[in-house]
C-alpha positions in Angstrom: 66.7 64.3 80.9 70.2 65.1 81.9 70.4 67.8 84.6 72.8 70.6 83.5 75.9 71.3 85.5 76.0 74.9 86.9 78.8 76.8 88.6 77.9 75.6 92.1 77.9 71.9 90.9 81.0 71.9 88.8 83.7 71.5 91.4 81.8 68.9 93.5 80.9 67.0 90.3 84.5 66.9 89.1 85.7 65.8 92.6 83.1 63.1 92.7 84.2 61.8 89.3 87.9 61.7 90.3 87.0 60.0 93.6 84.9 57.4 91.8 87.5 56.7 89.1 90.9 57.0 90.9 89.9 57.0 94.6 89.6 59.5 97.5 93.4 59.6 98.0 93.8 61.0 94.5 91.6 63.9 95.4 93.6 64.6 98.5 97.1 64.3 96.9 96.4 66.6 93.9 94.6 69.8 93.2 92.0 71.5 91.0 92.7 74.6 89.0 89.8 77.0 88.1 90.7 79.6 85.5 89.3 83.1 85.2 86.4 81.9 83.1 85.4 79.2 85.5 86.8 76.1 83.6 88.3 73.4 85.8 91.4 71.3 85.4 92.4 68.4 87.7 96.2 68.8 88.1 98.2 65.7 88.7 101.0 66.3 91.1 101.8 62.9 92.6 99.6 60.3 90.9 100.9 58.3 87.9 98.4 57.3 85.4 98.8 56.1 81.8 98.0 58.3 78.9 94.9 56.2 78.1 93.6 56.5 81.7 94.0 60.2 81.6 92.4 60.6 78.2 89.5 58.4 79.3 88.8 60.5 82.5 89.2 63.8 80.6 86.6 62.6 78.1 84.2 61.6 80.8 84.7 64.9 82.6 83.9 66.7 79.4 80.8 64.6 78.9 79.6 65.2 82.5 80.7 68.8 83.2 80.1 70.3 79.8 81.4 73.9 79.5 83.1 73.7 82.9 86.1 71.7 81.6 88.4 72.1 78.6 87.3 70.1 75.7 90.7 69.7 74.1 92.0 67.0 76.6 93.3 69.4 79.3 90.6 68.5 81.8 93.4 66.3 83.3 96.9 67.7 83.1 100.3 68.0 84.8 102.1 71.2 85.6 104.5 70.6 82.7 101.6 70.3 80.3 100.1 73.5 81.6 103.5 75.3 81.3 103.1 76.5 84.9 105.9 75.7 87.4 103.9 77.3 90.2 101.5 74.4 90.2 103.8 71.8 91.7 102.7 71.5 95.3 99.3 70.9 96.8 100.3 73.3 99.6 99.7 76.2 97.2 96.0 75.9 97.1 93.0 76.9 99.2 91.7 74.0 101.3 88.0 74.1 100.5 85.4 72.2 102.4 82.7 71.0 100.1 79.3 69.9 101.4 77.3 68.9 98.3 75.0 66.1 97.3 77.6 65.0 94.8 80.7 65.3 97.0 81.4 65.9 100.7 85.0 66.5 101.7 88.0 68.7 101.3 89.6 69.6 98.0 92.7 71.8 97.2 91.8 74.6 94.8 93.7 77.2 93.0 91.2 79.8 92.0 92.4 82.4 89.5 90.1 85.4 89.3 90.0 88.4 87.1 88.2 90.3 89.8 87.6 89.3 93.5 91.1 87.9 94.0 91.7 90.2 96.9 89.0 88.3 98.8 91.3 85.3 98.8 94.3 87.0 100.3 95.6 86.1 103.7 94.2 88.7 106.2 96.8 91.3 107.2 98.2 91.0 110.7 97.1 93.5 113.3 98.3 96.9 112.4 99.5 98.1 115.8 99.8 101.8 116.3 98.1 104.0 115.2 94.9 102.1 115.8 92.9 101.4 112.6 89.1 101.0 112.3 87.2 100.0 109.2 83.5 100.9 109.0 81.9 98.3 106.7 78.5 96.9 105.8 76.8 94.8 103.2 74.0 97.3 102.7 73.9 101.1 102.5 71.9 103.4 104.7 73.1 101.8 108.0 74.8 104.9 109.4 78.5 103.9 108.9 79.6 107.4 107.9 77.6 109.0 110.7 79.2 106.7 113.3 82.7 107.4 111.8 82.1 111.1 112.2 80.9 110.7 115.8 84.0 108.6 116.7 86.3 111.1 115.0 84.8 114.0 116.9 84.9 112.1 120.2 88.5 111.1 119.9 89.4 114.7 118.9 87.6 116.0 121.9 90.0 114.0 124.0 93.0 115.5 122.3 93.5 112.6 119.8 94.7 113.1 116.3 92.5 111.3 113.7 92.8 110.6 110.0 89.5 109.7 108.2 89.6 108.1 104.8 86.6 107.8 102.5 86.9 104.6 100.4 83.4 104.7 99.1 84.3 106.1 95.7 80.9 105.7 94.1 78.9 107.1 97.0 81.3 109.5 98.7 80.2 111.2 101.9 82.9 112.1 104.4 84.0 115.1 102.5 80.5 116.6 102.6 80.1 115.7 106.3 83.5 116.8 107.7 84.9 119.3 105.2 83.2 122.6 104.2 83.9 123.7 100.7 86.8 126.0 101.6 88.7 123.1 103.3 88.2 120.4 100.7 91.6 119.4 99.4 92.6 119.7 95.7 92.6 115.9 95.2 90.9 112.9 96.7 91.4 109.1 97.0 90.1 108.7 93.5 92.9 110.9 92.1 95.5 108.9 94.0 94.3 105.7 92.5 94.1 107.0 88.9 97.5 108.8 89.0 99.0 105.6 90.5 97.6 103.5 87.7 98.7 105.8 84.9 102.3 105.7 86.3 102.6 109.4 87.4 105.1 109.8 90.2 103.4 111.0 93.4 105.5 113.3 95.6 104.9 114.6 99.0 103.2 117.7 97.6 100.6 115.5 96.0 99.9 113.6 99.3 99.6 116.9 101.1 97.0 118.0 98.6 94.7 115.0 99.3 94.3 115.8 103.0 91.8 118.4 104.3 91.6 119.7 107.8 88.2 119.4 109.5 86.6 121.7 112.0 85.5 118.6 114.0 88.8 118.7 115.9 87.3 121.5 118.0 90.6 123.0 118.8 91.6 120.1 121.1 92.6 117.2 118.9 92.7 117.1 115.1 90.6 115.5 112.5 92.1 115.3 109.0 90.2 113.8 106.0 91.2 112.2 102.8 87.9 112.5 100.8 86.9 110.3 97.9 86.4 113.3 95.7 88.5 116.5 95.8 88.1 120.0 94.4 89.7 119.1 91.0 87.0 116.4 90.4 84.2 118.7 91.4 85.5 121.3 89.0 85.6 118.6 86.2 82.6 116.4 87.0 82.4 114.9 83.6 85.7 113.2 84.3 84.6 111.4 87.5 83.1 108.4 85.8 86.1 108.1 83.5 88.3 108.1 86.6 86.2 105.5 88.3 86.5 103.2 85.3 90.3 103.2 86.0 90.5 103.3 89.8 90.0 99.6 90.4 92.5 98.3 87.8 95.5 96.3 88.8 98.9 97.7 87.8 102.6 96.9 87.7 104.8 97.7 90.7 108.3 99.1 90.5 109.8 95.6 90.4 107.3 94.3 87.8 105.0 92.7 90.3 101.2 93.1 90.0 99.6 95.5 92.4 95.9 95.4 93.1 93.4 97.8 94.7 94.3 96.3 98.1 98.0 97.0 97.6 97.3 100.6 96.6 95.1 101.2 99.7 97.5 99.6 102.0 100.4 101.7 100.6 98.4 104.9 101.1 97.4 104.0 104.7 101.0 103.0 105.6 102.3 106.3 104.3 100.1 108.1 106.8 100.3 105.5 109.6 102.9 107.4 111.7 102.1 107.3 115.5 103.8 110.7 115.8 101.3 112.1 113.4 98.0 110.2 114.1 96.5 108.3 117.0 93.8 106.6 115.0 92.9 106.0 111.3 89.2 105.6 110.5 88.3 104.1 107.1 84.8 104.3 105.6 84.5 101.2 103.3 82.2 100.8 100.3 79.0 99.0 101.2 78.5 95.5 99.7 80.8 92.7 98.6 82.8 94.6 96.0 86.5 94.0 95.5 87.3 97.3 97.2 85.6 96.1 100.4 88.1 93.3 100.7 90.9 95.9 100.7 89.5 97.4 103.9 88.0 94.3 105.6 91.0 92.0 105.3 93.8 94.1 103.9 94.5 96.7 106.6 94.9 94.7 109.8 92.2 96.9 111.3 89.4 96.5 113.8 86.4 95.9 111.5 83.0 97.3 112.4 80.3 95.4 110.5 77.2 97.5 110.5 73.8 95.9 110.0 70.1 96.7 110.3 67.7 94.0 111.6 66.5 93.1 108.1 66.3 89.8 106.2 68.5 91.1 103.3 71.2 92.1 105.7 71.4 88.6 107.2 71.6 87.1 103.7 74.4 89.4 102.8 76.4 88.7 105.9 76.1 84.9 105.4 77.8 85.4 102.0 80.5 87.5 103.6 81.1 85.1 106.6 81.1 82.1 104.3 83.9 83.6 102.2 85.9 84.7 105.3 85.5 81.2 106.6 87.9 79.8 103.9 90.7 82.2 104.8 93.7 81.0 106.9 94.4 82.2 110.4 97.5 82.7 112.4 97.2 81.4 115.9 99.3 84.2 117.3 97.2 86.9 115.5 93.7 85.7 115.0 91.9 88.2 112.7 88.5 86.8 113.7 88.7 88.7 117.0 88.9 92.0 115.1 85.4 91.6 113.6 82.8 93.5 115.5 79.1 93.3 114.7 77.2 96.6 115.1 73.4 96.7 115.4 72.7 99.9 113.6 69.6 102.0 114.4 68.8 99.5 117.2 65.5 99.8 119.1 65.6 100.9 122.7 63.8 97.6 123.7 66.7 95.4 124.8 64.8 92.2 124.0 64.7 93.2 120.3 68.3 94.1 120.3 69.1 90.7 122.0 67.2 88.9 119.3 69.3 90.6 116.5 72.6 89.9 118.3 71.7 86.2 118.8 70.9 85.7 115.2 73.9 87.6 113.8 76.4 86.0 116.2 75.0 82.6 115.4 75.5 83.3 111.7 79.1 84.5 112.3 79.9 81.5 114.5 78.5 79.1 111.8 81.3 80.0 109.5 84.0 81.5 111.7 84.0 79.5 114.9 83.7 76.0 113.7 86.4 73.4 112.8 86.6 72.2 109.2 87.8 68.8 108.0 91.6 68.6 107.7 93.2 67.0 104.7 96.4 65.0 105.1 98.5 67.8 103.6 99.3 71.1 105.3 97.9 73.4 102.7 99.6 76.8 102.1 98.9 79.0 99.1 102.1 81.0 99.4 103.6 79.6 96.2 100.7 80.6 94.0 101.6 84.2 93.2 99.3 84.4 90.2 98.4 87.4 88.2 96.8 89.0 91.3 99.6 88.0 93.7 97.5 86.0 96.2 99.8 85.0 99.0 99.1 83.0 102.2 101.5 82.4 105.0 103.0 79.0 105.6 102.2 79.5 109.3 98.5 79.9 108.6 95.8 77.3 108.3 92.3 77.5 106.9 90.9 75.0 109.5 89.2 77.2 112.0 89.3 76.3 115.7 86.3 76.5 117.9 86.2 79.7 119.8 84.1 79.8 123.0 81.2 82.2 122.7 82.4 84.3 125.5 85.7 85.0 123.7 84.2 86.4 120.5 83.4 90.1 120.4 79.8 90.9 121.5 77.4 92.8 119.3 77.4 96.5 119.9 74.2 98.6 119.5 73.8 102.1 118.1 70.4 103.3 119.1 67.9 104.6 116.6 67.9 108.3 117.2 65.9 110.7 115.0 68.4 113.5 115.6 70.9 111.5 113.4 68.4 110.6 110.7 69.3 113.7 108.6 72.9 114.0 109.7 74.5 117.2 108.5 77.2 118.3 111.0 78.4 121.1 108.7 75.0 122.8 109.0 74.6 121.8 112.6 78.0 121.3 114.3 76.3 120.8 117.7 75.3 117.3 116.6 79.0 116.3 117.0 79.2 117.3 120.7 79.4 114.8 123.5 76.0 115.6 125.0 74.4 115.0 121.6 75.9 111.6 120.8 77.1 109.9 124.0 73.9 107.9 124.8 73.3 106.8 121.2 76.9 105.8 120.4 78.1 105.0 123.9 79.1 101.3 123.2 81.1 102.1 120.1 82.8 105.0 121.7 83.9 103.0 124.8 85.2 100.1 122.7 87.1 102.2 120.2 88.5 104.6 122.9 90.0 101.7 124.8 91.7 100.3 121.7 93.1 103.7 120.8 94.4 104.3 124.4 96.1 100.8 124.4 97.6 101.5 121.0 99.1 104.8 122.2 100.5 103.1 125.3 102.1 100.5 123.2 103.7 103.1 120.9 105.0 105.0 123.9 106.6 101.9 125.4 108.2 101.0 122.1 
């Protein structure tokens, strides 16, 4: 009985077939195109094969891969036949290391996605000043929003000016935690995204109406908040799901280019990223591996705090995240891997248990982010593949990760399990956001972030 080809087998099976028929060099010199539905085409860039040879291989591919190739003879094609001038160089593809029973090696792949394309973007360079921090996790209930509120309060207590942005549109929280009803702004991030997609011009008055001033500044510094949901949505709750259905859509930019969720978020953050206005920007990302998470994790050039409990499902989720990040290119002068910080949330006081979590999580990270991958003979650069979702990678970047000594990678931080923060409600009990209440529990996070903010301020003053 023939074993059916599934998604995970399709690319290795096709690569193995090409290698067997035309040789390993043919795999290296050309590329695979995977369309939005998952169908594959082997695109001939440099090889010359007769029409009969190509028809024979296309037929064999259709027989072996079933629904994963085009059945009308386009399993093997040239850029001219695909009417796509963008597919003319192998340096426009992801260099993907395949380790499969059918094929072991590197292939060049152009992966066109209807959703999830932002996960293929080249990570943004370091943001500079003001310092940016993204609070992310693959599971909810890990205390991301709590930690963000604590850090905002601590920075404000030192006279810093902080902007907090709630990107968790489907489970908003920062507005409730930091903004009493009378200070909630008229609009929220959700309104910004919807109005942008519909094509309404957004003036300075609109942007002023998405920011609320929080009491957490304590009269020393300042904490401003862009909530996910504003007063207008709370007054019209039946419209919220209708807005959500449109918030994640890609749209057209002023010059006809396609803009994704990542573009919209980056534009918003850059509008507020003025060192004379804020010293730090804190972003609460949506939990999980949703497209919106990519916008925060790789699209803002921020320090990324990856929160996790010591649970099996958390390790499984982070393996998926690290595996995807492992295919992204790096710039040697600005290595985004050093901006990933693992946070052991609700960590036990027993240091041995915390050490066990850190060892396992760091090992998982290093498996995908601190190991070399096999190089192909071609310097692969996806900068020429500006497809529907405008995925661009720098020519100065490579997807082959260099080995990083363990001592150079950020160490895991621990936030202690503290019953006082289990039912966190600073609006009802503002004392929970005072230094004596949180300093022991969140000390490691506060120290790390404060040092980065101070260095960012110093850099801004020097420039």
